[in-house]
GULORO-208762 format. One record per residue (C-alpha): residue number from 1; chain; x negated, y, z. Coordinates in Angstrom, 3 decimals, decimal comma, padded with zeros to 6 digits. Each point is the difference from the previous one (the first is absolute). Layout:
GULORO-208762
pos=NUM; unit=A; x=X; y=Y; z=Z
...
//
This chain:
GULORO-208762
pos=1; unit=A; x=024,170; y=000,437; z=-007,384
pos=2; unit=A; x=-002,012; y=001,342; z=-002,910
pos=3; unit=A; x=-000,371; y=-001,990; z=-003,203
pos=4; unit=A; x=-003,775; y=-000,447; z=000,493
pos=5; unit=A; x=000,364; y=-001,258; z=003,591
pos=6; unit=A; x=002,829; y=-002,374; z=-000,997
pos=7; unit=A; x=-002,085; y=-001,630; z=-002,739
pos=8; unit=A; x=-003,109; y=-000,135; z=002,226
pos=9; unit=A; x=001,901; y=-001,840; z=002,748
pos=10; unit=A; x=001,587; y=-002,294; z=-002,566
pos=11; unit=A; x=-003,421; y=-000,980; z=-001,328
pos=12; unit=A; x=-001,497; y=-000,254; z=003,493
pos=13; unit=A; x=002,570; y=-002,495; z=001,240
pos=14; unit=A; x=000,078; y=-002,060; z=-003,186
pos=15; unit=A; x=001,639; y=-003,402; z=000,195
pos=16; unit=A; x=000,155; y=-003,214; z=-002,039
pos=17; unit=A; x=-002,577; y=000,097; z=-002,787
pos=18; unit=A; x=-001,789; y=003,047; z=001,448
pos=19; unit=A; x=-000,274; y=-001,401; z=003,543
pos=20; unit=A; x=-003,775; y=-000,226; z=-000,457
pos=21; unit=A; x=-000,157; y=003,789; z=-000,366
pos=22; unit=A; x=001,829; y=000,423; z=003,322
pos=23; unit=A; x=-002,457; y=-002,382; z=001,659
pos=24; unit=A; x=-002,950; y=002,064; z=-001,240
pos=25; unit=A; x=001,705; y=003,152; z=001,251
pos=26; unit=A; x=000,464; y=-001,624; z=003,421
pos=27; unit=A; x=-003,673; y=-000,974; z=000,076
pos=28; unit=A; x=-000,912; y=003,609; z=-000,857
pos=29; unit=A; x=002,154; y=001,280; z=002,887
pos=30; unit=A; x=-001,685; y=-002,461; z=002,381
pos=31; unit=A; x=-003,432; y=001,060; z=-001,256
pos=32; unit=A; x=000,694; y=003,683; z=000,644
pos=33; unit=A; x=001,516; y=-000,822; z=003,415
pos=34; unit=A; x=-003,020; y=-002,042; z=001,068
pos=35; unit=A; x=-002,413; y=002,710; z=-001,134
pos=36; unit=A; x=001,881; y=002,791; z=001,783
pos=37; unit=A; x=000,384; y=-002,079; z=003,169
pos=38; unit=A; x=-003,703; y=-000,889; z=000,071
pos=39; unit=A; x=-000,996; y=003,632; z=-000,530
pos=40; unit=A; x=002,317; y=001,278; z=002,747
pos=41; unit=A; x=-001,330; y=-002,589; z=002,464
pos=42; unit=A; x=-003,646; y=000,693; z=-000,898
pos=43; unit=A; x=000,372; y=003,761; z=000,423
pos=44; unit=A; x=001,901; y=-000,498; z=003,267
pos=45; unit=A; x=-002,742; y=-002,275; z=001,302
pos=46; unit=A; x=-002,831; y=002,426; z=-000,740
pos=47; unit=A; x=001,992; y=003,010; z=001,222
pos=48; unit=A; x=000,906; y=-001,785; z=003,228
pos=49; unit=A; x=-003,583; y=-001,123; z=000,591
pos=50; unit=A; x=-001,315; y=003,519; z=-000,606
pos=51; unit=A; x=002,582; y=001,553; z=002,293
pos=52; unit=A; x=-000,473; y=-002,544; z=002,773
pos=53; unit=A; x=-003,774; y=000,372; z=-000,036
pos=54; unit=A; x=000,270; y=003,790; z=-000,082
pos=55; unit=A; x=002,457; y=000,096; z=002,907
pos=56; unit=A; x=-002,071; y=-002,346; z=002,128
pos=57; unit=A; x=-003,240; y=001,799; z=-000,764
pos=58; unit=A; x=001,543; y=003,374; z=000,820
pos=59; unit=A; x=001,460; y=-001,423; z=003,212
pos=60; unit=A; x=-003,431; y=-001,288; z=001,039
pos=61; unit=A; x=-002,080; y=002,929; z=-001,241
pos=62; unit=A; x=000,276; y=003,757; z=000,132
pos=63; unit=A; x=001,063; y=001,872; z=-003,132
pos=64; unit=A; x=-003,011; y=002,352; z=000,070
pos=65; unit=A; x=-003,430; y=-000,173; z=001,661
pos=66; unit=A; x=-001,775; y=003,259; z=000,854
pos=67; unit=A; x=-003,723; y=000,303; z=000,724
pos=68; unit=A; x=-001,776; y=003,107; z=001,263
pos=69; unit=A; x=-003,583; y=000,980; z=-000,638
pos=70; unit=A; x=-001,857; y=000,006; z=003,327
pos=71; unit=A; x=002,424; y=-002,434; z=001,642
pos=72; unit=A; x=003,214; y=000,354; z=001,965
pos=73; unit=A; x=-000,981; y=000,774; z=003,590
pos=74; unit=A; x=003,325; y=001,476; z=001,121
pos=75; unit=A; x=002,628; y=-002,104; z=-001,707
pos=76; unit=A; x=002,877; y=001,613; z=001,913
pos=77; unit=A; x=-000,495; y=003,359; z=-001,702
pos=78; unit=A; x=-000,635; y=-001,663; z=-003,368
pos=79; unit=A; x=003,227; y=-001,980; z=000,294
pos=80; unit=A; x=001,952; y=003,165; z=000,830
pos=81; unit=A; x=-001,580; y=001,806; z=-002,940
pos=82; unit=A; x=000,774; y=-002,766; z=-002,479
pos=83; unit=A; x=003,580; y=-000,304; z=001,231
pos=84; unit=A; x=000,547; y=003,543; z=-001,266
pos=85; unit=A; x=-000,616; y=-001,041; z=-003,619
pos=86; unit=A; x=003,368; y=-000,136; z=-001,853
pos=87; unit=A; x=001,162; y=-003,567; z=-000,612
pos=88; unit=A; x=-002,009; y=-001,563; z=002,862
pos=89; unit=A; x=002,208; y=-001,978; z=002,397
pos=90; unit=A; x=-002,631; y=-001,423; z=002,351
pos=91; unit=A; x=-003,730; y=000,071; z=000,772
pos=92; unit=A; x=-002,240; y=-002,207; z=002,152
pos=93; unit=A; x=-003,777; y=-000,450; z=000,503
pos=94; unit=A; x=-001,808; y=-003,299; z=-000,422
pos=95; unit=A; x=-003,413; y=-001,654; z=000,121
pos=96; unit=A; x=-000,847; y=-002,912; z=-002,272
pos=97; unit=A; x=-002,650; y=-002,635; z=000,613
pos=98; unit=A; x=-000,963; y=-003,622; z=-000,552
pos=99; unit=A; x=-000,349; y=-002,690; z=002,633
pos=100; unit=A; x=-000,311; y=-003,722; z=000,495
pos=101; unit=A; x=002,750; y=-001,274; z=002,295
pos=102; unit=A; x=-000,736; y=-003,233; z=001,886
pos=103; unit=A; x=002,476; y=-002,139; z=001,923
pos=104; unit=A; x=-001,453; y=-003,308; z=001,180
pos=105; unit=A; x=-001,327; y=-001,830; z=-003,041
pos=106; unit=A; x=002,033; y=002,119; z=-002,456
pos=107; unit=A; x=-001,263; y=003,247; z=-001,468
pos=108; unit=A; x=000,918; y=002,450; z=-002,736
pos=109; unit=A; x=-001,181; y=003,290; z=-001,463
pos=110; unit=A; x=002,555; y=002,763; z=000,459
pos=111; unit=A; x=000,461; y=003,696; z=-000,620
pos=112; unit=A; x=000,425; y=001,837; z=003,275
pos=113; unit=A; x=002,314; y=003,003; z=-000,088
pos=114; unit=A; x=-000,062; y=002,311; z=003,028
pos=115; unit=A; x=003,228; y=001,991; z=000,289
pos=116; unit=A; x=001,890; y=002,394; z=002,233
pos=117; unit=A; x=003,059; y=-002,052; z=001,074
pos=118; unit=A; x=002,114; y=003,147; z=000,299
pos=119; unit=A; x=-000,725; y=001,245; z=-003,529
pos=120; unit=A; x=-000,561; y=-003,227; z=-001,972
pos=121; unit=A; x=003,750; y=-000,827; z=-000,342
pos=122; unit=A; x=000,460; y=003,296; z=-001,890
pos=123; unit=A; x=-002,220; y=-001,201; z=-002,870
pos=124; unit=A; x=000,306; y=-003,828; z=-000,100
pos=125; unit=A; x=002,583; y=-002,617; z=000,894
pos=126; unit=A; x=-002,109; y=-001,768; z=002,616
pos=127; unit=A; x=002,464; y=000,676; z=002,834
pos=128; unit=A; x=002,905; y=-001,649; z=-001,846
pos=129; unit=A; x=-002,280; y=-002,871; z=-001,057
pos=130; unit=A; x=-000,803; y=-001,100; z=003,559
pos=131; unit=A; x=001,223; y=-003,553; z=000,661
pos=132; unit=A; x=-001,549; y=-000,454; z=003,454
pos=133; unit=A; x=-001,256; y=002,652; z=002,360
pos=134; unit=A; x=000,215; y=003,707; z=-000,691
pos=135; unit=A; x=-002,017; y=002,791; z=-001,588
pos=136; unit=A; x=000,300; y=001,968; z=003,242
pos=137; unit=A; x=-002,433; y=-002,329; z=001,804
pos=138; unit=A; x=-002,819; y=001,795; z=-001,833
pos=139; unit=A; x=000,881; y=003,162; z=001,934
pos=140; unit=A; x=000,220; y=-001,720; z=003,390
pos=141; unit=A; x=-003,354; y=-001,712; z=000,273
pos=142; unit=A; x=-001,494; y=-000,431; z=003,468
pos=143; unit=A; x=-003,548; y=-000,599; z=001,178
pos=144; unit=A; x=001,060; y=-003,229; z=001,692
pos=145; unit=A; x=000,705; y=-001,706; z=-003,333
pos=146; unit=A; x=-001,894; y=-000,288; z=-003,293
pos=147; unit=A; x=001,088; y=002,482; z=-002,710
pos=148; unit=A; x=003,021; y=-001,022; z=-002,052
pos=149; unit=A; x=000,022; y=-001,060; z=-003,665
pos=150; unit=A; x=002,964; y=-000,603; z=-002,304
pos=151; unit=A; x=-000,432; y=-002,688; z=-002,656
pos=152; unit=A; x=002,128; y=-001,411; z=-002,810
pos=153; unit=A; x=001,901; y=-003,281; z=000,108
pos=154; unit=A; x=-002,223; y=-001,627; z=-002,616
pos=155; unit=A; x=-003,159; y=000,995; z=001,877
pos=156; unit=A; x=001,492; y=-001,288; z=003,275
pos=157; unit=A; x=000,655; y=-003,370; z=-001,656
pos=158; unit=A; x=-003,495; y=-000,054; z=-001,468
pos=159; unit=A; x=-001,593; y=000,690; z=003,409
pos=160; unit=A; x=002,577; y=-002,146; z=001,844
pos=161; unit=A; x=000,691; y=002,745; z=002,548
pos=162; unit=A; x=003,184; y=001,353; z=001,525
pos=163; unit=A; x=001,095; y=002,979; z=002,047
pos=164; unit=A; x=-002,303; y=000,596; z=002,972
pos=165; unit=A; x=-002,961; y=-002,048; z=-001,296
pos=166; unit=A; x=-003,507; y=001,477; z=-000,054
pos=167; unit=A; x=-002,153; y=000,430; z=-003,092
pos=168; unit=A; x=-003,516; y=001,300; z=-000,570
pos=169; unit=A; x=-000,738; y=002,788; z=-002,483
pos=170; unit=A; x=-003,482; y=000,198; z=-001,492
pos=171; unit=A; x=-000,832; y=003,130; z=-002,016
pos=172; unit=A; x=-003,038; y=000,769; z=-002,180
pos=173; unit=A; x=-000,493; y=003,238; z=001,953
pos=174; unit=A; x=-002,324; y=-001,169; z=002,757
pos=175; unit=A; x=-002,723; y=000,995; z=002,422
pos=176; unit=A; x=-003,611; y=000,361; z=-001,054
pos=177; unit=A; x=-002,345; y=-002,142; z=002,124
pos=178; unit=A; x=-003,555; y=-001,331; z=-000,204
pos=179; unit=A; x=001,543; y=-003,094; z=-001,576
pos=180; unit=A; x=001,652; y=002,093; z=-002,693
pos=181; unit=A; x=003,639; y=001,047; z=-000,408
pos=182; unit=A; x=002,284; y=-001,899; z=002,359
pos=183; unit=A; x=003,643; y=-000,107; z=-001,174
pos=184; unit=A; x=002,518; y=001,630; z=002,309
pos=185; unit=A; x=002,369; y=-002,471; z=001,671
pos=186; unit=A; x=003,277; y=000,895; z=001,673
pos=187; unit=A; x=002,735; y=-002,069; z=001,614
pos=188; unit=A; x=003,621; y=000,781; z=-000,902
pos=189; unit=A; x=003,384; y=-001,495; z=000,830
pos=190; unit=A; x=002,707; y=-000,719; z=-002,545
pos=191; unit=A; x=002,735; y=002,415; z=001,113
pos=192; unit=A; x=002,206; y=-000,189; z=-003,088
pos=193; unit=A; x=000,660; y=-002,000; z=-003,162
pos=194; unit=A; x=001,523; y=001,676; z=-003,070
pos=195; unit=A; x=001,245; y=-000,946; z=-003,441
pos=196; unit=A; x=-000,283; y=002,757; z=-002,615
pos=197; unit=A; x=000,976; y=-002,378; z=-002,807
pos=198; unit=A; x=-003,321; y=000,247; z=-001,843
pos=199; unit=A; x=-002,413; y=-002,903; z=000,356
pos=200; unit=A; x=-002,972; y=002,358; z=-000,330
pos=201; unit=A; x=001,039; y=001,937; z=003,127
pos=202; unit=A; x=001,453; y=-002,886; z=001,979
pos=203; unit=A; x=-003,164; y=-002,083; z=-000,381
pos=204; unit=A; x=-002,859; y=002,501; z=000,141
pos=205; unit=A; x=000,973; y=003,097; z=002,010
pos=206; unit=A; x=-000,169; y=000,811; z=003,697
pos=207; unit=A; x=001,407; y=003,146; z=001,645
pos=208; unit=A; x=-001,691; y=001,496; z=003,080
pos=209; unit=A; x=000,258; y=003,312; z=001,855
pos=210; unit=A; x=-002,087; y=002,994; z=-001,074
pos=211; unit=A; x=-002,164; y=000,063; z=003,176
pos=212; unit=A; x=-000,789; y=-003,703; z=-000,320
pos=213; unit=A; x=-000,657; y=000,429; z=-003,719
pos=214; unit=A; x=-002,470; y=002,811; z=000,661
pos=215; unit=A; x=-001,924; y=-002,173; z=002,480
pos=216; unit=A; x=000,177; y=-003,031; z=-002,253
pos=217; unit=A; x=-001,181; y=001,800; z=-003,142
pos=218; unit=A; x=-002,379; y=002,383; z=001,749
pos=219; unit=A; x=001,834; y=003,082; z=-001,256
pos=220; unit=A; x=001,098; y=003,160; z=001,744
pos=221; unit=A; x=002,517; y=001,290; z=-002,550
pos=222; unit=A; x=002,820; y=-001,223; z=-002,234
pos=223; unit=A; x=-000,943; y=-001,124; z=-003,492
pos=224; unit=A; x=003,041; y=001,474; z=-001,726
pos=225; unit=A; x=003,602; y=001,155; z=000,342
pos=226; unit=A; x=002,833; y=-002,072; z=-001,457
pos=227; unit=A; x=003,039; y=001,714; z=-001,476
pos=228; unit=A; x=003,513; y=-001,185; z=-000,799
pos=229; unit=A; x=002,040; y=002,024; z=-002,484
pos=230; unit=A; x=003,737; y=000,289; z=-000,510
pos=231; unit=A; x=-000,188; y=-000,998; z=-003,690
pos=232; unit=A; x=-002,588; y=-002,613; z=-000,975
pos=233; unit=A; x=000,042; y=001,131; z=-003,656
pos=234; unit=A; x=-000,967; y=003,487; z=001,162
pos=235; unit=A; x=-003,114; y=-001,280; z=001,818
pos=236; unit=A; x=-002,517; y=000,917; z=-002,772
pos=237; unit=A; x=001,197; y=003,609; z=-000,029
pos=238; unit=A; x=-000,081; y=000,237; z=003,804
pos=239; unit=A; x=-003,522; y=-001,457; z=000,065
pos=240; unit=A; x=-001,143; y=002,740; z=-002,387
pos=241; unit=A; x=001,905; y=002,548; z=002,070
pos=242; unit=A; x=-001,927; y=-000,967; z=003,151
pos=243; unit=A; x=-003,322; y=000,945; z=-001,588
pos=244; unit=A; x=001,443; y=003,158; z=-001,509
pos=245; unit=A; x=001,549; y=001,207; z=003,258
pos=246; unit=A; x=-002,653; y=-001,052; z=002,520
pos=247; unit=A; x=-003,137; y=000,485; z=-002,046
pos=248; unit=A; x=-002,678; y=-002,116; z=-001,712
pos=249; unit=A; x=-001,122; y=-001,496; z=003,326
pos=250; unit=A; x=003,054; y=-002,288; z=-000,211
pos=251; unit=A; x=000,128; y=-002,955; z=-002,390
pos=252; unit=A; x=003,312; y=-001,831; z=-000,509
pos=253; unit=A; x=000,821; y=-003,234; z=-001,826
pos=254; unit=A; x=003,525; y=-001,311; z=-000,519
pos=255; unit=A; x=001,351; y=-003,554; z=-000,110
pos=256; unit=A; x=000,254; y=-000,132; z=-003,793
pos=257; unit=A; x=-003,754; y=000,616; z=-000,310
pos=258; unit=A; x=-000,884; y=-002,523; z=002,693
pos=259; unit=A; x=002,116; y=-002,748; z=-001,625
pos=260; unit=A; x=-000,403; y=001,077; z=-003,613
pos=261; unit=A; x=-001,606; y=-003,242; z=-001,210
pos=262; unit=A; x=002,756; y=-002,147; z=001,520
pos=263; unit=A; x=002,942; y=001,926; z=-001,456
pos=264; unit=A; x=-001,748; y=000,465; z=-003,344
pos=265; unit=A; x=-000,488; y=-003,765; z=-000,245
pos=266; unit=A; x=003,656; y=-000,606; z=000,912
pos=267; unit=A; x=001,114; y=002,538; z=-002,597
pos=268; unit=A; x=-002,066; y=-001,638; z=-002,732
pos=269; unit=A; x=001,314; y=-003,409; z=001,004
pos=270; unit=A; x=003,574; y=001,267; z=-000,173
pos=271; unit=A; x=-000,601; y=001,421; z=-003,483
pos=272; unit=A; x=-001,686; y=-003,205; z=-001,223
pos=273; unit=A; x=002,804; y=-002,205; z=001,302
pos=274; unit=A; x=002,619; y=002,285; z=-001,544
pos=275; unit=A; x=-001,673; y=-000,155; z=-003,403
pos=276; unit=A; x=-000,450; y=-003,779; z=000,146
pos=277; unit=A; x=003,585; y=-000,733; z=001,034
pos=278; unit=A; x=001,327; y=002,714; z=-002,317
pos=279; unit=A; x=-001,185; y=-002,179; z=-002,881
pos=280; unit=A; x=002,820; y=-002,391; z=000,921
pos=281; unit=A; x=002,472; y=002,704; z=-000,979
pos=282; unit=A; x=-001,881; y=000,419; z=-003,292
pos=283; unit=A; x=000,311; y=-003,729; z=-000,674
pos=284; unit=A; x=003,714; y=000,224; z=000,738
pos=285; unit=A; x=000,223; y=002,878; z=-002,486
pos=286; unit=A; x=-001,513; y=-002,271; z=-002,646
pos=287; unit=A; x=002,812; y=-002,452; z=000,733
pos=288; unit=A; x=002,462; y=002,795; z=-000,734
pos=289; unit=A; x=-001,757; y=000,685; z=-003,314
pos=290; unit=A; x=000,089; y=-003,701; z=-000,894
pos=291; unit=A; x=003,683; y=-000,401; z=000,907
pos=292; unit=A; x=001,013; y=003,072; z=-002,024
pos=293; unit=A; x=-002,021; y=-001,102; z=-003,035
pos=294; unit=A; x=001,660; y=-003,404; z=000,129
pos=295; unit=A; x=003,381; y=001,675; z=000,362
pos=296; unit=A; x=-000,653; y=002,240; z=-003,010
pos=297; unit=A; x=-000,942; y=-003,057; z=-002,062
pos=298; unit=A; x=003,078; y=-001,878; z=001,240
pos=299; unit=A; x=002,363; y=002,925; z=-000,566
pos=300; unit=A; x=-001,415; y=001,255; z=-003,310
pos=301; unit=A; x=003,274; y=-000,918; z=-001,783
pos=302; unit=A; x=002,061; y=001,852; z=002,627
pos=303; unit=A; x=-002,270; y=003,044; z=-000,263
pos=304; unit=A; x=000,372; y=000,001; z=-003,772
pos=305; unit=A; x=003,804; y=-000,151; z=000,266
pos=306; unit=A; x=000,008; y=002,846; z=002,526
pos=307; unit=A; x=-002,096; y=002,096; z=-002,363
pos=308; unit=A; x=002,252; y=-000,727; z=-002,991
pos=309; unit=A; x=002,951; y=001,120; z=002,137
pos=310; unit=A; x=-001,678; y=003,368; z=000,552
pos=311; unit=A; x=-001,909; y=-000,425; z=003,268
pos=312; unit=A; x=-003,018; y=002,323; z=-000,090
pos=313; unit=A; x=-003,568; y=-001,275; z=000,604
pos=314; unit=A; x=-000,150; y=002,184; z=003,129
pos=315; unit=A; x=002,998; y=-001,791; z=001,528
pos=316; unit=A; x=-001,480; y=-003,382; z=-000,895
pos=317; unit=A; x=-003,230; y=001,028; z=001,755
pos=318; unit=A; x=002,011; y=001,185; z=003,026
pos=319; unit=A; x=001,753; y=-003,389; z=000,266
pos=320; unit=A; x=-003,260; y=-001,904; z=000,412
pos=321; unit=A; x=-001,557; y=002,649; z=002,239
pos=322; unit=A; x=003,010; y=-000,299; z=002,294
pos=323; unit=A; x=-000,374; y=-003,746; z=000,099
pos=324; unit=A; x=-003,666; y=000,277; z=001,004
pos=325; unit=A; x=000,825; y=002,650; z=002,587
pos=326; unit=A; x=002,742; y=-002,193; z=001,494
pos=327; unit=A; x=-002,538; y=-002,802; z=000,400
pos=328; unit=A; x=-002,562; y=002,366; z=001,528
pos=329; unit=A; x=002,430; y=001,723; z=002,359
pos=330; unit=A; x=001,533; y=-003,280; z=001,147
pos=331; unit=A; x=-003,426; y=-001,483; z=000,704
pos=332; unit=A; x=-001,129; y=003,184; z=001,742
pos=333; unit=A; x=003,072; y=000,126; z=002,242
pos=334; unit=A; x=-000,267; y=-003,668; z=000,996
pos=335; unit=A; x=-003,772; y=000,216; z=000,468
pos=336; unit=A; x=000,139; y=003,246; z=001,980
pos=337; unit=A; x=002,781; y=-001,267; z=002,267
pos=338; unit=A; x=-001,747; y=-003,321; z=000,527
pos=339; unit=A; x=-003,297; y=001,742; z=000,735
pos=340; unit=A; x=001,591; y=002,278; z=002,598
pos=341; unit=A; x=001,769; y=-002,911; z=001,682
pos=342; unit=A; x=-003,116; y=-002,178; z=000,073
pos=343; unit=A; x=-002,135; y=002,859; z=001,358
pos=344; unit=A; x=002,500; y=000,543; z=002,825
pos=345; unit=A; x=-000,023; y=-003,692; z=000,925
pos=346; unit=A; x=-003,799; y=-000,270; z=-000,119
pos=347; unit=A; x=-000,463; y=003,148; z=002,082
pos=348; unit=A; x=002,808; y=-000,574; z=002,499
pos=349; unit=A; x=-001,007; y=-003,570; z=000,851
pos=350; unit=A; x=-003,778; y=000,566; z=-000,502
pos=351; unit=A; x=-000,268; y=-003,163; z=-002,074
pos=352; unit=A; x=-003,479; y=000,584; z=-001,469
pos=353; unit=A; x=-002,786; y=-000,256; z=002,578
pos=354; unit=A; x=-003,580; y=001,089; z=-000,718
pos=355; unit=A; x=-003,253; y=-000,194; z=002,026
pos=356; unit=A; x=-000,109; y=003,054; z=002,269
pos=357; unit=A; x=-003,812; y=000,062; z=000,156
pos=358; unit=A; x=-000,145; y=000,552; z=-003,774
pos=359; unit=A; x=002,956; y=002,283; z=-000,744
pos=360; unit=A; x=000,413; y=001,596; z=003,461
pos=361; unit=A; x=003,694; y=-000,955; z=000,063
pos=362; unit=A; x=001,548; y=-003,373; z=000,850
pos=363; unit=A; x=002,738; y=-000,003; z=-002,664
pos=364; unit=A; x=000,743; y=001,597; z=-003,356
pos=365; unit=A; x=002,504; y=002,883; z=000,255
pos=366; unit=A; x=002,140; y=000,807; z=-003,054
pos=367; unit=A; x=001,032; y=003,627; z=-000,519
pos=368; unit=A; x=001,853; y=001,082; z=-003,156
pos=369; unit=A; x=-000,493; y=003,698; z=-000,684
pos=370; unit=A; x=002,843; y=001,650; z=-001,972
pos=371; unit=A; x=-002,590; y=001,534; z=-002,338
pos=372; unit=A; x=-001,612; y=-003,375; z=-000,780
pos=373; unit=A; x=003,370; y=-001,706; z=-000,438
pos=374; unit=A; x=001,251; y=002,716; z=-002,351
pos=375; unit=A; x=-003,246; y=-000,190; z=-002,004
pos=376; unit=A; x=000,365; y=-003,773; z=-000,437
pos=377; unit=A; x=003,664; y=000,268; z=-001,060
pos=378; unit=A; x=-000,589; y=002,821; z=-002,474
pos=379; unit=A; x=-003,119; y=-001,662; z=-001,442
pos=380; unit=A; x=001,791; y=-003,311; z=-000,524
pos=381; unit=A; x=002,919; y=001,671; z=-001,801
pos=382; unit=A; x=-002,328; y=002,104; z=-002,167
pos=383; unit=A; x=-002,053; y=-003,069; z=-000,941
pos=384; unit=A; x=003,201; y=-001,878; z=-000,848
pos=385; unit=A; x=001,161; y=002,899; z=-002,166
pos=386; unit=A; x=-003,332; y=000,195; z=-001,848
pos=387; unit=A; x=000,223; y=-003,738; z=-000,656
pos=388; unit=A; x=003,292; y=000,525; z=-001,876
pos=389; unit=A; x=-001,321; y=002,549; z=-002,492
pos=390; unit=A; x=-001,718; y=-002,312; z=-002,516
pos=391; unit=A; x=002,733; y=-002,675; z=-000,390
pos=392; unit=A; x=002,710; y=002,697; z=-000,018
pos=393; unit=A; x=-001,725; y=001,887; z=-002,797
pos=394; unit=A; x=-000,367; y=-003,245; z=-001,961
pos=395; unit=A; x=003,719; y=-000,635; z=000,384
pos=396; unit=A; x=000,876; y=003,528; z=-001,168
pos=397; unit=A; x=-002,197; y=-000,412; z=-003,106
pos=398; unit=A; x=001,571; y=-003,305; z=-001,050
pos=399; unit=A; x=001,089; y=000,018; z=-003,660
pos=400; unit=A; x=003,628; y=-001,290; z=-000,255
pos=401; unit=A; x=-000,529; y=-001,260; z=-003,560
pos=402; unit=A; x=-002,953; y=-002,167; z=000,972
pos=403; unit=A; x=001,775; y=-001,254; z=003,114
pos=404; unit=A; x=003,167; y=-001,055; z=-001,891
pos=405; unit=A; x=-001,647; y=-001,269; z=-003,160
pos=406; unit=A; x=-000,031; y=-003,652; z=001,032
pos=407; unit=A; x=003,165; y=000,052; z=002,149
//
């Protein structure tokens, strides 16, 4: 053990008359540990919430939407053409519309999405999300029964309907008559109930077949083509590549553009929380400064004796820097370990519940990224080191004559 480290540990674990100094050092360690733990948990919370929302949105939506000037009359050829773009894993046509769904005395406004049941599973996770019924019923409709519609669990509860029940769809696209525009009304049967995990989709979306969607919306062509890519972070480049390869008649928009406001807000919230909780580490650093200043005042006689024995000011400064670093590293290790353990418990047992209609998820997930964890650990140690500079320099500048004059 080096001389500087030996003296630093001796001062740190002072006993008898200097027990108060050890207590202050312990409080400093606890302060750093609490700050690091809070910061790790806060970053894990925001990272987990971002990731969970992103995964659920990308499971419910396509990665890229492609429109074509003049409409998409032959979606089969368009799908084949778009599948040739590098990075595209799946393509499917769709028609979007709005409707009022009525079941008895209950009613709700929904977004109607007309899909091809054979191609839709290649771009969204609707097939895996089915809880009752099947997506394939949209491809096996008969004239003897009303057209099928798939609705979310939350919408089914709101309308108080179950599998096989009939609902009425009222769309703004209607028939012109002497009495004015008469809304178009269609009967449909609930042929499936799904749970995509997002309240927005499970409470306000209905899936129907493309032929039924064309009749319901009064359209004779698909609105757009949905694309799924192999790498979600490569979606912006692939969206630009679609226009470049297929010409200016094609317009593509990726998931990051469609959800930009949401993820920007989450990013700003993560940064704000990190700054606010990071101040706890700064307060803990002030405790380190205070404890070292008190130690320098308490040990001024010892410092003077060390100097008269030939110890250089640089070694004196190193002694107190080591003591501050020991406090900072100990607090960082305990805080980081405690933060990781608490994040695992909170995430594994899903202890924190939140309203799904507000945050789109039913519980708070905690995900600790190695980059975030390393940043917290390094920042805490650097802050602890910076906090040692002033009191250490004061100790190294102590005049032995003045310190021993009244001894």
